[in-house]
N, C-alpha and C positions, 0 to 999 in steps of 0.2 A: 472744892472748885479747883480745877486744874490751871496751872500757870502756863500761859502761851507766850512764845517769843518768836519773832520773825528774823531770819537771817537770809540775806541775799546771796545767791550762788550764781556765778556768771554762766556756767555751762554744765549741763547734766546729760546723761544718756537719754535717748529718745523713748524710753519706756514710759508708759502712761502713769504708773505710780510706783514709788519705791518706799517700802515700809521696813523699818528695822527696829528690833527691840534690843536695847542695850542698857544695862545697869538699872533695870526696873522702870525705865521710861520708854517712850516710843518716838520715832521720827518719821515724818511723812513728807514727800515731795509732791508739789502740785504747781500749776502755773499761777502767776500772780493774779490773774483774773478769776481764780477759783476753779477753772475747768481742769480736767485731768487728761485731756486729749488735745491734739494740735501740734503745730510746729513752732509756736512762739518762743521767743528767747527770754521772756520775763519769768524765770523760775525763782521760787523762793522756798525756803525750808522752814517748816513749822515744827517746833520742838515742844513736846508736852511732858510735864512731870507726872501726869496721871498714870495710874497703874496700867499695865498691859491689858488687863481685863476690859478696860473701857473701849478697846478697839475690836472686841470680838464680833461686833455687828457688821464689820466690813467684809462681807463674803463676796467672792467672785473677782476680787482684785488681785493682781499679782503681788506676791510678797517676797521679800528677800530676807533670809535668815543670816545673821551675822554672828559668828562665834568669836569671842575675845581671843586674841593671841596672847599666850602666856609669856612668851619672851621672843626675842629676835631669833633665837635658835630654832623656833618652830617653822620659820619661813626661810632660814638660811640654807640654801642648797646650791652647790656649784653646778654650773651649766657646762655641758660637754663643749669643747672648742673655745672656751673663754678662760680668762684669768679671774679668779674670785678673790676679792679683797677680804682679809680676815683681821681680827684683832685678838687681844688676849682672852676674850670670852668665847669666841667662836672657833678658834683654831683647833683645839683638842677635840671638841665634839665632831668637827668635820673630818679630822684625821681618823677618829674611831669609826665614823660612819663609812669611810672609804674601805674598811676591811683590809683585804689583801691587795687592793688596788694601789699602784704606785702614786705617791704624792710628791710633788716638787714645790718647794716653798722659796719664794724670792723675798729676801729681807733687804729692804732699801730704806733710804731717807729722801725727803723732798728736796734737800739741798745738794744731793750727790750727783755730780756730772756723769760719771760712768753708769750710774743707775738709770739716768734718763736716756742714755744712749742705748742701753741693752733692753729697755722696756718694750719697744716695738718688736724686737727679735724674739723676746720671751713670749709675747702674744702670738707670734707666728708659730712658735713651737707648740703652743696650746692648741692651735688649729690643725697642726700636723699630727700630733700624738693624741688621738681621741680616747685612748684607753688609759690615759694618765690624768690625774687631777692636778691642776696648776693653781697655786695660791700665792697671794702677795701679802706681806706684812710690813707696814710702815713702822719703823723702829723709832717712834716718837716717845715722849715721856709716858703716855698712857700704856704703851705696849712694852716698855723697858723691862718689866719683870719676865715676860715671855722671851724676849731677846736674850736676857741673861741666862734663863733656863736652857735655852738652845745653844748657848756658848758662842754668841756672835762677837767677833773682834773687829771686823772690817765690813764695810758695805761696798758693793752688793755681796751678799753671801747667799748661796743656793744650797738648801738642805734637801736631800732626797730621802723620803721615808717609805718604809715598807712594813706593814703590820704594826704601825705606830712607833717604829724604831728608826733612827737615823742610820742609813746604810752608806750614804755618800755625801760629800760636801765639796762645793766648788766656791772658792773665794775670788772676787774680782769679776770684771765684765768679760769673761772668757767664754764666748759662745761655743767654740769647738770643744772645750773641756766639758761644758755643760751637756752638750749633745752626747758626747762619749759616755759621760757618767749616767745619763738617762738610759742609753742603750745597754750599758753594762748591767745596771740595776734591773732592767726589764728582763734580761736574759737569765738572770740568776734566780 
């Protein structure tokens, strides 16, 4: 006999039925009154520990296949025109994925005044230079090993990488120096 459990969900997509199979169980969404159509707001989630084969008789309903995510790196991808926050686990994979594309890394801390002043200008640079990957690293305790590996001594520090190697460095909140360093690295 399968174990049933009801969980209230405040809002769901307007699809008639959502089924997922995960970890040997299955989940189905339906309205609280038992119907699978309509625009009511009383949605509930029924979770069953029965094996997935128990649901093979439900033909004709829409199904959604959900694949497990192995790690946060599977979904971490920078978006063009934005600044992507990285940590010690995601930084090097993103730099390697960039290939020969230029990467600019802003190393900052939450308490740093100059870091806060240059952050909006750094965001503006990411919107201007669409062929460059812009990353941010908070140099907190969790990311300290990466900050030491990159040789940070002062915040903010901007590292410009090409082919996984540091080619330029700008220390301090010096926007003009950062723009010059990016242009120099792009042309080389």
